[in-house]
C-alpha positions as CSV (number, residue, x, y, z in Angstrom):
1,M,258.7,66.3,6.7
2,R,258.8,68.6,9.8
3,Y,260.0,68.3,13.0
4,A,259.1,70.2,15.9
5,G,258.7,73.9,14.6
6,S,257.2,77.2,15.0
7,Y,254.3,79.3,13.9
8,P,252.5,82.6,14.9
9,I,249.4,80.5,16.5
10,V,251.8,77.9,18.0
11,F,250.4,74.4,18.9
12,N,252.7,72.9,21.1
13,W,252.0,69.4,21.8
14,T,254.9,67.7,19.8
15,I,257.3,66.9,23.1
16,D,257.2,66.7,26.3
17,A,259.7,68.5,28.8
18,P,263.2,67.2,29.1
19,Q,263.3,64.8,31.7
20,G,264.3,66.3,35.4
21,W,263.1,69.9,34.1
22,H,260.3,71.8,35.5
23,Y,258.6,74.7,33.3
24,D,257.8,77.2,35.3
25,T,255.7,80.3,33.8
26,R,257.3,82.4,36.3
27,L,260.6,83.7,35.0
28,S,263.3,86.6,35.2
29,H,263.3,88.5,31.7
30,S,265.0,91.7,30.9
31,I,262.8,94.2,29.0
32,H,264.2,97.3,27.8
33,G,267.3,96.7,30.1
34,R,265.2,96.7,33.3
35,M,265.4,93.0,35.2
36,M,261.6,91.8,35.7
37,T,261.3,89.3,38.0
38,H,258.4,86.5,38.2
39,I,256.5,87.7,35.2
40,E,253.9,85.2,34.6
41,V,252.8,84.1,31.1
42,Q,249.3,85.2,30.5
43,E,246.9,82.0,29.9
44,W,243.7,82.2,28.6
45,T,240.7,79.8,28.4
46,L,240.0,78.6,24.6
47,E,236.8,80.3,24.6
48,G,238.5,83.5,25.4
49,V,241.0,83.2,23.0
50,L,238.7,82.2,20.3
51,D,236.1,85.6,21.3
52,E,239.2,87.6,21.1
53,L,239.8,86.4,17.7
54,A,236.6,86.9,16.4
55,R,236.5,90.2,17.9
56,I,239.8,91.4,15.9
57,D,238.4,90.0,13.1
58,N,235.2,92.2,12.9
59,S,236.7,95.1,14.1
60,M,240.1,95.7,13.1
61,H,240.1,95.1,9.1
62,D,243.9,96.0,8.7
63,R,244.9,93.2,11.2
64,H,245.6,89.8,9.7
65,F,246.5,86.4,11.3
66,A,249.7,84.3,10.6
67,F,249.6,80.5,11.2
68,I,253.0,79.2,12.4
69,L,252.5,75.3,12.0
70,G,254.8,72.6,13.3
71,S,254.6,69.3,13.1
72,G,252.0,68.9,15.6
73,A,249.5,70.1,13.4
74,S,250.0,67.2,10.7
75,F,250.0,64.4,13.3
76,S,246.3,63.7,12.4
77,S,247.0,63.6,8.7
78,N,249.1,60.5,9.6
79,I,252.4,62.1,9.2
80,P,255.2,61.4,12.2
81,T,256.0,63.8,14.2
82,G,259.5,65.2,15.0
83,K,259.5,63.4,18.1
84,D,258.2,60.3,16.5
85,L,260.9,60.5,13.8
86,A,263.6,61.1,16.5
87,Q,262.9,58.3,18.6
88,R,262.5,56.0,15.7
89,W,266.0,57.0,14.6
90,L,267.5,56.6,18.0
91,T,266.2,53.3,17.8
92,D,267.7,52.3,14.6
93,L,270.9,54.1,16.1
94,H,270.6,51.5,19.1
95,L,270.3,48.7,17.2
96,R,273.3,49.4,15.3
97,E,275.5,51.0,18.0
98,C,274.8,49.2,21.5
99,K,276.9,46.2,22.4
100,S,276.0,46.5,25.9
101,G,272.6,44.9,26.0
102,A,271.1,48.3,27.8
103,T,267.9,49.4,26.7
104,V,267.5,52.2,24.2
105,E,266.5,54.3,26.9
106,E,269.3,53.9,28.8
107,W,271.4,54.2,25.8
108,T,270.4,57.1,24.7
109,K,271.6,58.7,27.8
110,T,275.1,57.9,27.1
111,C,275.3,57.7,23.4
112,D,277.1,61.0,23.0
113,I,274.9,62.2,20.1
114,V,275.1,65.3,22.2
115,S,277.3,66.5,24.9
116,G,274.4,66.1,27.7
117,G,270.9,66.4,28.5
118,L,269.5,64.1,25.9
119,T,266.8,61.0,26.9
120,F,264.7,59.1,24.7
121,E,261.6,61.5,25.9
122,S,263.6,64.7,24.9
123,A,264.1,63.6,21.6
124,A,262.2,66.0,19.7
125,E,264.9,68.9,21.0
126,F,267.7,67.3,19.2
127,Y,266.2,66.3,16.3
128,P,268.7,67.8,14.1
129,Q,271.5,66.2,15.6
130,I,270.1,62.9,15.5
131,F,269.4,62.9,12.0
132,E,272.8,63.6,11.4
133,R,273.9,60.9,13.4
134,R,271.4,58.4,11.8
135,F,272.0,59.4,8.3
136,R,275.8,60.2,8.5
137,G,277.3,59.5,5.0
138,D,274.3,59.0,3.2
139,R,272.0,61.9,3.7
140,E,269.9,61.4,0.7
141,S,268.4,57.9,2.4
142,G,267.1,60.4,5.0
143,Y,265.5,62.5,2.6
144,A,264.0,59.5,1.3
145,E,262.7,58.0,4.7
146,L,261.2,61.5,5.0
147,E,259.5,61.6,1.6
148,K,258.3,57.7,2.8
149,H,256.1,59.0,5.7
150,M,254.8,62.1,3.7
151,D,253.9,60.2,0.1
152,G,250.4,60.0,0.2
153,K,249.1,61.5,2.7
154,S,245.9,63.7,2.8
155,P,245.2,66.8,4.9
156,S,243.4,66.3,7.8
157,L,240.2,67.7,8.7
158,G,241.8,70.8,10.5
159,Y,244.0,71.4,7.0
160,T,241.1,71.4,5.4
161,L,239.2,74.1,7.9
162,L,242.8,76.1,7.7
163,A,242.2,76.0,3.8
164,E,238.7,77.6,4.3
165,I,239.7,80.3,6.7
166,I,242.6,81.4,4.4
167,Q,240.1,81.2,1.4
168,E,237.2,83.0,2.7
169,T,238.7,85.2,5.1
170,R,241.8,88.2,5.0
171,H,243.9,85.5,7.0
172,K,246.1,84.2,4.5
173,V,249.3,83.6,5.6
174,V,250.9,80.3,7.2
175,V,254.7,80.4,8.4
176,T,256.1,76.3,8.7
177,T,259.1,74.6,9.7
178,N,257.3,71.3,8.0
179,F,258.1,69.7,4.5
180,D,255.0,68.6,3.6
181,N,252.4,70.3,1.2
182,L,249.2,69.9,3.2
183,V,248.2,73.4,3.1
184,A,248.5,73.6,-0.5
185,D,247.0,70.3,-0.8
186,A,244.1,71.5,0.9
187,L,243.6,74.4,-1.0
188,S,243.8,72.3,-4.4
189,M,241.6,69.6,-3.2
190,H,238.6,72.3,-2.4
191,A,239.2,74.3,-5.5
192,H,240.1,77.2,-3.7
193,Q,242.9,80.0,-4.7
194,S,246.3,78.6,-5.3
195,P,248.8,79.5,-2.7
196,L,252.4,81.2,-3.1
197,V,254.6,78.7,-2.0
198,V,257.9,79.9,-1.0
199,A,260.1,76.8,-0.2
200,H,263.5,78.4,-0.4
201,E,265.4,81.6,1.0
202,S,266.1,82.4,-2.6
203,L,262.8,83.2,-3.0
204,V,261.9,84.9,0.1
205,G,262.0,88.5,-2.1
206,F,258.2,87.4,-2.9
207,V,257.3,87.3,1.1
208,R,255.4,90.6,1.5
209,P,252.9,91.9,3.6
210,Q,250.3,92.9,0.8
211,L,249.5,89.7,-1.0
212,R,247.5,89.0,-3.9
213,R,247.2,85.1,-3.1
214,P,247.7,82.9,0.1
215,L,251.2,82.6,1.3
216,V,253.0,79.4,2.8
217,A,256.4,80.3,3.7
218,K,258.4,77.0,4.4
219,I,261.3,78.3,6.5
220,H,263.1,75.2,6.4
221,R,262.8,74.6,2.6
222,D,260.6,72.1,1.1
223,L,260.9,68.2,1.0
224,Y,262.4,68.3,-2.5
225,F,264.7,71.4,-2.2
226,N,267.1,70.2,0.3
227,P,265.3,70.4,3.3
228,I,267.0,71.8,6.0
229,N,267.5,68.9,8.7
230,D,270.9,69.6,10.3
231,Q,271.9,71.3,13.3
232,V,273.5,74.4,11.8
233,G,270.7,74.9,9.6
234,V,268.2,74.5,11.8
235,S,269.6,76.8,14.4
236,N,270.0,79.8,12.0
237,L,267.3,81.5,10.0
238,E,268.9,82.7,6.8
239,E,269.1,86.6,6.6
240,G,266.4,86.9,3.8
241,W,263.8,85.3,5.9
242,K,264.5,87.3,9.1
243,H,264.1,90.4,7.0
244,A,260.8,89.1,5.4
245,L,259.4,87.6,8.7
246,K,260.0,90.5,10.8
247,K,258.0,92.8,8.3
248,L,255.2,90.0,7.7
249,F,254.7,90.0,11.8
250,Q,254.6,93.8,11.9
251,Y,251.2,93.4,10.1
252,F,250.1,89.7,11.2
253,T,249.5,88.3,14.7
254,P,251.1,85.1,14.8
255,I,248.6,81.7,15.9
256,V,251.2,79.3,17.0
257,V,249.8,75.8,16.2
258,G,251.8,72.2,16.7
259,Y,255.2,73.9,16.9
260,G,257.4,72.6,19.9
261,G,259.7,75.8,19.1
262,N,263.2,73.7,19.5
263,D,264.7,74.9,16.4
264,G,267.0,78.2,17.0
265,S,266.2,79.4,13.8
266,L,262.5,80.7,14.1
267,M,262.8,80.7,18.0
268,G,265.3,82.9,17.7
269,L,263.9,85.8,15.3
270,L,261.2,85.8,17.2
271,N,263.2,86.2,20.4
272,A,265.3,88.9,18.5
273,L,262.4,90.8,17.6
274,E,261.9,94.3,19.3
275,L,258.4,94.7,21.6
276,G,256.1,96.2,19.3
277,D,257.6,94.3,16.0
278,I,254.6,91.8,16.1
279,A,251.0,92.9,15.6
280,G,248.9,92.4,18.4
281,R,249.3,89.6,20.9
282,M,251.0,86.3,20.0
283,I,249.0,83.4,20.7
284,W,250.4,79.9,21.6
285,C,248.6,76.8,21.2
286,Y,249.7,73.8,23.3
287,R,248.2,70.4,24.3
288,D,248.2,69.3,27.7
289,G,251.2,67.5,28.5
290,S,253.5,69.4,26.1
291,P,253.8,73.2,27.7
292,P,255.9,75.4,26.1
293,P,259.2,75.6,26.1
294,I,261.6,77.9,28.2
295,L,262.2,79.9,25.2
296,A,258.9,80.2,24.3
297,H,257.8,81.5,27.4
298,E,260.7,84.0,27.4
299,V,259.3,85.3,23.8
300,L,255.6,85.5,25.1
301,I,257.0,87.5,27.9
302,K,258.7,89.7,26.0
303,H,255.9,90.3,23.3
304,E,253.1,90.1,25.9
305,G,251.6,87.2,24.1
306,I,249.4,84.5,25.6
307,K,249.5,80.7,25.8
308,V,246.2,78.6,25.5
309,Q,245.6,74.9,25.7
310,I,243.8,73.2,23.2
311,P,242.6,69.8,22.7
312,G,243.8,69.5,19.3
313,F,244.7,70.9,15.8
314,D,241.3,69.6,13.9
315,E,239.3,70.9,17.0
316,F,241.1,74.1,17.3
317,M,240.7,74.4,13.2
318,L,236.9,73.4,13.6
319,Q,236.2,76.1,16.5
320,L,238.3,79.0,14.8
321,A,236.5,78.3,11.3
322,A,233.4,78.7,12.9
323,K,234.2,82.3,14.4
324,L,235.8,83.6,11.4
325,V,234.2,82.1,8.2
326,P,231.0,83.6,7.0
327,D,228.0,81.8,7.1
328,F,230.1,78.8,8.1
329,D,228.9,75.4,7.4
330,L,230.4,71.8,8.0
331,G,228.3,69.9,5.9
332,R,228.4,72.4,3.2
333,I,232.3,72.1,3.0
334,S,231.7,68.1,2.5
335,E,228.7,68.4,0.2
336,R,231.0,70.8,-2.2
337,T,234.2,68.4,-2.0
338,E,231.9,65.3,-2.8
339,D,230.6,67.3,-5.8
340,L,234.0,68.6,-7.0
341,G,234.7,64.6,-6.7
342,K,232.1,63.6,-9.2
343,K,232.5,66.9,-11.3
344,S,236.1,65.9,-11.6
345,A,235.4,62.2,-12.7
346,E,232.5,63.1,-14.7
347,R,234.6,65.6,-17.0
348,Y,237.6,63.0,-17.1
349,R,235.2,60.4,-18.4
350,K,233.3,63.2,-20.6
351,Q,236.7,64.0,-22.3
352,A,238.0,60.6,-22.9
353,D,234.7,59.7,-24.6
354,Q,234.9,62.9,-26.8
355,L,238.4,61.5,-27.4
356,M,237.2,58.3,-28.5
357,K,234.3,59.7,-30.6
358,S,236.6,62.2,-32.3
359,L,239.2,59.6,-33.3
360,A,235.9,57.3,-34.7
361,Q,236.7,58.7,-38.4
362,G,240.2,59.9,-39.8
363,T,243.5,58.9,-40.3
364,Q,244.8,54.7,-39.7
365,E,246.6,56.7,-36.6
366,Q,243.7,58.0,-35.0
367,L,241.9,54.7,-35.5
368,N,245.0,53.0,-33.9
369,T,244.6,55.5,-31.1
370,R,241.0,54.9,-30.6
371,K,242.0,50.8,-30.2
372,V,244.7,51.7,-27.7
373,M,242.4,53.5,-25.6
374,A,239.7,51.0,-25.4
375,Q,242.5,48.6,-24.5
376,S,244.2,50.8,-21.5
377,V,241.1,50.3,-19.3
378,Q,240.9,46.9,-17.3
379,S,238.7,44.7,-19.1
380,R,235.2,45.0,-18.0
381,R,236.1,45.5,-14.5
382,S,233.6,48.5,-14.1
383,W,230.7,49.8,-16.2
384,W,232.7,52.7,-17.7
385,A,235.0,50.0,-19.1
386,W,232.0,48.5,-20.8
387,E,231.3,52.2,-22.2
388,L,234.7,52.6,-23.6
389,E,234.5,49.4,-25.1
390,A,231.0,50.0,-26.9
391,A,232.2,53.6,-27.8
392,A,235.5,51.8,-29.7
393,Q,233.5,49.9,-31.9
394,L,232.7,51.4,-35.7
395,D,229.7,48.7,-36.0
396,P,226.2,50.0,-34.1
397,V,225.4,46.4,-33.9
398,E,228.2,45.2,-32.1
399,A,228.2,48.7,-30.1
400,E,224.6,47.4,-28.9
401,K,225.4,44.0,-28.3
402,I,228.5,45.1,-25.7
403,Y,225.9,47.7,-23.9
404,M,223.8,44.9,-23.5
405,Q,226.3,42.3,-21.9
406,G,227.5,45.5,-19.7
407,L,224.1,46.3,-18.6
408,S,223.5,42.1,-17.6
409,Q,226.7,42.5,-15.2
410,F,226.1,46.0,-14.1
411,P,222.2,46.4,-14.4
412,D,222.1,49.0,-11.1
413,S,224.5,51.3,-13.2
414,P,222.5,54.7,-13.9
415,E,225.5,55.8,-15.6
416,L,225.5,52.8,-18.1
417,H,222.0,52.7,-18.8
418,Y,222.4,56.8,-19.6
419,N,225.0,56.6,-21.8
420,F,223.1,53.2,-23.7
421,A,219.8,55.7,-24.1
422,I,222.1,58.3,-26.0
423,F,223.3,55.6,-28.1
424,L,219.6,54.4,-28.7
425,S,218.7,57.8,-29.3
426,R,221.7,59.5,-31.6
427,I,223.1,56.2,-32.8
428,K,220.6,53.6,-33.7
429,K,217.7,56.5,-34.1
430,D,215.3,54.4,-31.6
431,P,213.5,56.8,-29.8
432,D,211.4,54.7,-28.4
433,A,213.7,52.4,-26.9
434,A,215.7,55.3,-25.6
435,K,212.9,56.3,-23.7
436,L,212.5,53.2,-22.2
437,M,216.1,53.7,-21.2
438,Y,215.9,57.0,-19.5
439,Q,212.9,55.9,-17.7
440,K,215.3,52.9,-16.2
441,V,218.0,55.8,-15.5
442,L,215.4,57.8,-13.5
443,E,214.4,54.7,-11.4
444,L,218.2,54.3,-10.5
445,A,219.0,57.7,-10.3
446,P,215.9,60.2,-9.9
447,E,218.0,63.5,-9.2
448,D,220.1,62.5,-12.3
449,S,219.3,66.3,-13.7
450,D,221.2,65.3,-17.1
451,A,219.2,62.3,-17.7
452,I,216.0,63.9,-16.9
453,Y,217.0,66.8,-19.4
454,N,217.5,64.1,-22.0
455,Y,214.4,62.5,-21.3
456,A,212.5,65.8,-21.9
457,Q,214.7,66.8,-24.8
458,L,213.2,63.4,-26.5
459,I,210.0,63.7,-25.5
460,F,209.7,67.2,-26.6
461,E,211.4,66.4,-30.2
462,H,209.8,63.0,-30.9
463,D,206.4,62.7,-29.0
464,K,205.8,66.7,-29.0
465,D,204.3,66.3,-25.8
466,F,205.1,70.0,-24.9
467,D,203.3,69.9,-21.1
468,K,205.4,66.6,-20.1
469,A,208.5,67.8,-21.8
470,L,208.1,71.3,-19.5
471,A,207.2,69.4,-16.4
472,L,210.4,67.3,-16.8
473,V,212.6,70.5,-17.6
474,E,211.5,72.1,-14.5
475,R,212.4,69.1,-12.5
476,A,216.0,69.2,-14.4
477,M,215.8,73.1,-13.4
478,A,215.2,72.8,-10.3
479,L,217.8,69.9,-9.3
480,A,220.7,72.2,-11.4
481,P,219.6,75.8,-11.6
482,E,222.6,77.1,-12.9
483,D,222.4,74.8,-16.1
484,P,222.2,77.1,-19.1
485,D,220.9,74.2,-21.4
486,A,217.7,73.4,-19.4
487,F,216.7,77.4,-19.6
488,G,217.3,77.0,-23.5
489,L,215.4,73.8,-24.0
490,Y,212.6,75.5,-21.6
491,A,212.3,78.7,-23.7
492,E,212.3,76.6,-27.0
493,I,209.3,74.5,-25.7
494,L,207.2,77.3,-24.8
495,S,208.3,79.0,-28.3
496,E,206.8,75.9,-30.0
497,K,203.8,75.9,-27.8
498,K,203.6,79.6,-29.3
499,D,203.7,80.6,-25.8
500,F,205.8,83.5,-27.1
501,S,205.1,85.8,-23.7
502,R,206.5,83.1,-21.5
503,A,209.2,82.1,-24.0
504,G,210.4,85.8,-24.1
505,D,210.4,86.0,-20.5
506,V,212.7,83.0,-20.0
507,Y,215.2,84.1,-22.8
508,R,215.6,87.4,-21.0
509,K,216.4,85.9,-17.5
510,A,218.3,83.5,-19.2
511,V,220.5,86.0,-21.0
512,R,220.8,87.7,-17.9
513,K,221.9,84.9,-15.8
514,F,224.5,83.5,-18.6
515,P,225.7,86.4,-20.4
516,D,228.6,85.1,-22.0
517,N,226.8,81.9,-23.3
518,A,226.7,81.6,-26.9
519,E,224.1,78.8,-27.1
520,I,221.8,80.9,-25.3
521,L,222.2,84.1,-27.3
522,L,222.2,82.2,-30.3
523,S,218.7,80.4,-29.2
524,Y,217.4,83.7,-28.3
525,A,218.4,85.2,-31.6
526,N,216.8,82.7,-33.3
527,F,213.9,83.2,-31.1
528,L,213.4,86.9,-31.8
529,S,214.0,86.2,-35.7
530,D,211.8,83.3,-36.4
531,S,208.9,83.8,-33.8
532,L,209.0,87.7,-33.3
533,E,210.5,88.7,-36.3
534,E,212.1,91.3,-34.3
535,Y,215.0,91.5,-36.6
536,E,217.1,94.3,-35.3
537,R,217.4,92.8,-31.8
538,A,218.1,89.4,-33.4
539,D,220.9,90.8,-35.3
540,K,222.4,92.2,-32.0
541,F,222.0,88.7,-30.2
542,Y,223.9,86.9,-33.2
543,K,226.8,89.4,-33.2
544,K,227.0,88.7,-29.3
545,A,227.0,85.0,-29.7
546,L,229.6,85.3,-32.7
547,E,231.9,87.4,-30.4
548,I,232.3,85.0,-27.8
549,E,232.6,82.2,-29.9
550,P,234.1,83.1,-33.3
551,D,235.0,79.9,-34.8
552,S,231.4,78.5,-33.9
553,L,230.4,77.0,-37.3
554,T,226.8,76.7,-35.4
555,C,226.8,80.6,-34.7
556,I,228.3,81.7,-38.0
557,L,225.9,79.5,-40.1
558,H,222.7,80.6,-38.0
559,Y,223.8,84.0,-38.7
560,S,224.6,83.8,-42.0
561,K,221.1,82.6,-43.0
562,F,219.6,84.8,-40.9
563,L,221.2,87.7,-43.2
564,A,220.6,85.7,-45.9
565,F,217.0,84.9,-45.9
566,Q,215.4,87.2,-43.3
567,Y,217.5,90.3,-43.0
568,D,218.0,90.8,-46.5
569,K,221.8,91.2,-45.8
570,P,223.5,89.6,-48.8
571,D,226.7,91.1,-48.7
572,Q,227.1,90.2,-45.2
573,A,225.7,86.7,-45.8
574,E,228.1,85.9,-48.2
575,L,231.0,86.9,-46.2
576,L,229.8,85.1,-43.5
577,F,229.4,81.7,-45.7
578,Q,232.9,82.3,-46.9
579,R,234.1,82.6,-43.4
580,A,232.0,79.2,-42.5
581,F,233.4,77.0,-45.2
582,K,236.8,78.0,-43.8
583,V,235.8,76.4,-40.6
584,D,234.4,73.4,-42.3
585,P,234.0,73.1,-46.4
586,N,232.7,69.6,-46.4
587,D,229.4,70.3,-43.8
588,S,226.2,69.3,-45.6
589,A,224.0,71.6,-44.2
590,L,226.3,74.8,-44.9
591,K,226.5,73.4,-48.4
592,E,222.6,73.4,-48.7
593,A,222.3,76.9,-47.0
594,Y,224.8,78.2,-49.5
595,A,223.0,76.8,-52.3
596,G,219.7,78.3,-51.4
597,F,221.3,81.5,-51.0
598,L,223.0,81.4,-54.5
599,K,219.5,80.6,-55.9
600,M,218.2,83.2,-54.5
601,Q,220.7,85.5,-55.9
602,E,220.2,84.7,-59.3
C-alpha cells in the first residue's frame, strides 16, 4: 500500500494543510551559509511545464525524467490514499477507545497518538504513528488490511499512459513510496518490457543510472516484503537507498506526482542533497486544495525547482504522453490492448484445443486427462464449453451432434461455427457442408481473417476455383498483413494456376518479410523445384527451412524426397530419411516415400 510519499515529479493532492497552518511559498532559507529571506518558490502554468519537458526531451538526449509517485497517483485506480487509510484507522480507534461520546474529530485531537498537532484532517502527516497504534500487537493484520485494498485493482488510464511513456521514450525510472504494483502491471498488460522492480534495500545495488530496462524503485518495500509503515522506518531512508538515489538524481530530473511529502525518508534525502545534485529543475505537481508542505517548499527553493497545479494524475499523464510519445495515439493504445486480450484468449483456447487433440490417441492416462479436461469447463454455459465437449468425443457422429446442439444454443457464435466448419472439412471430410458453415461464419464475422483463409483454402483445394480463392486470400491479407500463411497460400494458388511469374514475386516478397518462417521457406523451395526446376536454388531454401526447424518431419521429408527423386543426391537422401524415421518411425507418408526411394535404387 502507499501513503503520502515522494517522487521526482510530485503530485501532492493527498493531504490538506494541518488545521490552523498557513503555507506561504515565501520562506527564509539558508543557502551556502547565507540567510536568504522571502525566497518564493517558482510556480509555472501546466502548459509551461509541459512545453519545457517537451523541449528537454527533444534537445537534451542525455537528460532523463524520473517519476516520483505517492498514493495520490493510485487514487483513480481505486486504491485509498494515505490520508483515507489514516482516517479510517482513526475511526476504528475512536470506536475502540472513546468512552466520552466525543465525535471522532474531537477525540482525535486528544487521543495522544502523537504529542500534538494531530487532527482528523491532518491524519496523512501522522500515517505511520496511526498505523502503529491501530495494529499494535497484530502487525500482520495491518498488512492484510493493505493487501485487501490493493488486491484486484487495475491500473488507471494514468498508469497506462505512464507505461506508454516508459516504453516509448528514454524516461524509464519510477521512484515510489507506494506498496502496490500498478506500474509493473500496466507495463505487463500492454506487453511492454518488464521492469526491474527493486522492492527491498538489499537489492539497491541494481539501481544505477545506466539501465537496460525500466526501473521501479520501491523505497518503502513491497507489500509482500514486510512493508515499511512504522514511524522509524518511514522517517529514515536506508543508507543503500540514499547512495543509489543520489547517484540516480544526478542524471534524472524528478517529476513528483501524487506524493504528499509527509515521510522523513525521501524528503530527508532530497533536503540533504546539495544544489547541483539534481539534474535540472525538480517539478512538484499538486492538486487544488493540497499544496506542497513546508518541507517540500524548502526542497524546491534549495534546488530551484518548480511547482505546478494539475487537475489530476490521469489528466497530467495524458497531456505529458501527448508531448513525449512519438506519434501518440490514444485510440491506438486502446485497440492494441483489446487486440492483446483477444490474442491471449485465442492462444489459450488453441493450446487447450491442441492438448485435447493430442490426448485423443494414447495411453489410458492420456484419455483420462482428455475426459477431465472436457469436464473442467462449466457445462454448456459458453460456446467454448460446447467446443471442448465436442472435441473430447472420439466418435465423429457424437461430436457432430454436440456441435449441432451447441449451435442451437449459440446460433450467433462465429467461433463455434468456425470450429464446426473445421470439423466438417478435416474430420468428416464433407467439404460442401464445410463451405456452407464458413459462409455462415463470414455472415456473423465478415472480417474474420482466419475464416476467410480457411474458406479460400477449401475453395482452392476442393473446387479448384483459383480466381475465387485468390480474391478470398487477398481479403485475408488485407485484414492480416502479417500472416505468413496467407502469403504462402496466395503464391501456391498462383503456381497451381501456372502464373509462375506472379507466384515467384509473391514468394520472394514473403521470404523477405518472413525470413525465419520455415513453412514459407519450404513452400518456396517446393515451388523452385517442382514448378521452375531450379534445383540449386531449391536446395538452398530447403536447407534454410531445416536450419530453422531441424526436427520438423515435414521439412525433413520434403527435403529427402527432393534429394532422392529430383536432385539425384541418394547418399544425402538416405541420411535424411533415417533422420526422419527417428522423428516419427510410423509416419505413413514417410514409409511410402522411403519405399519408393529403395525401389529406385535397385
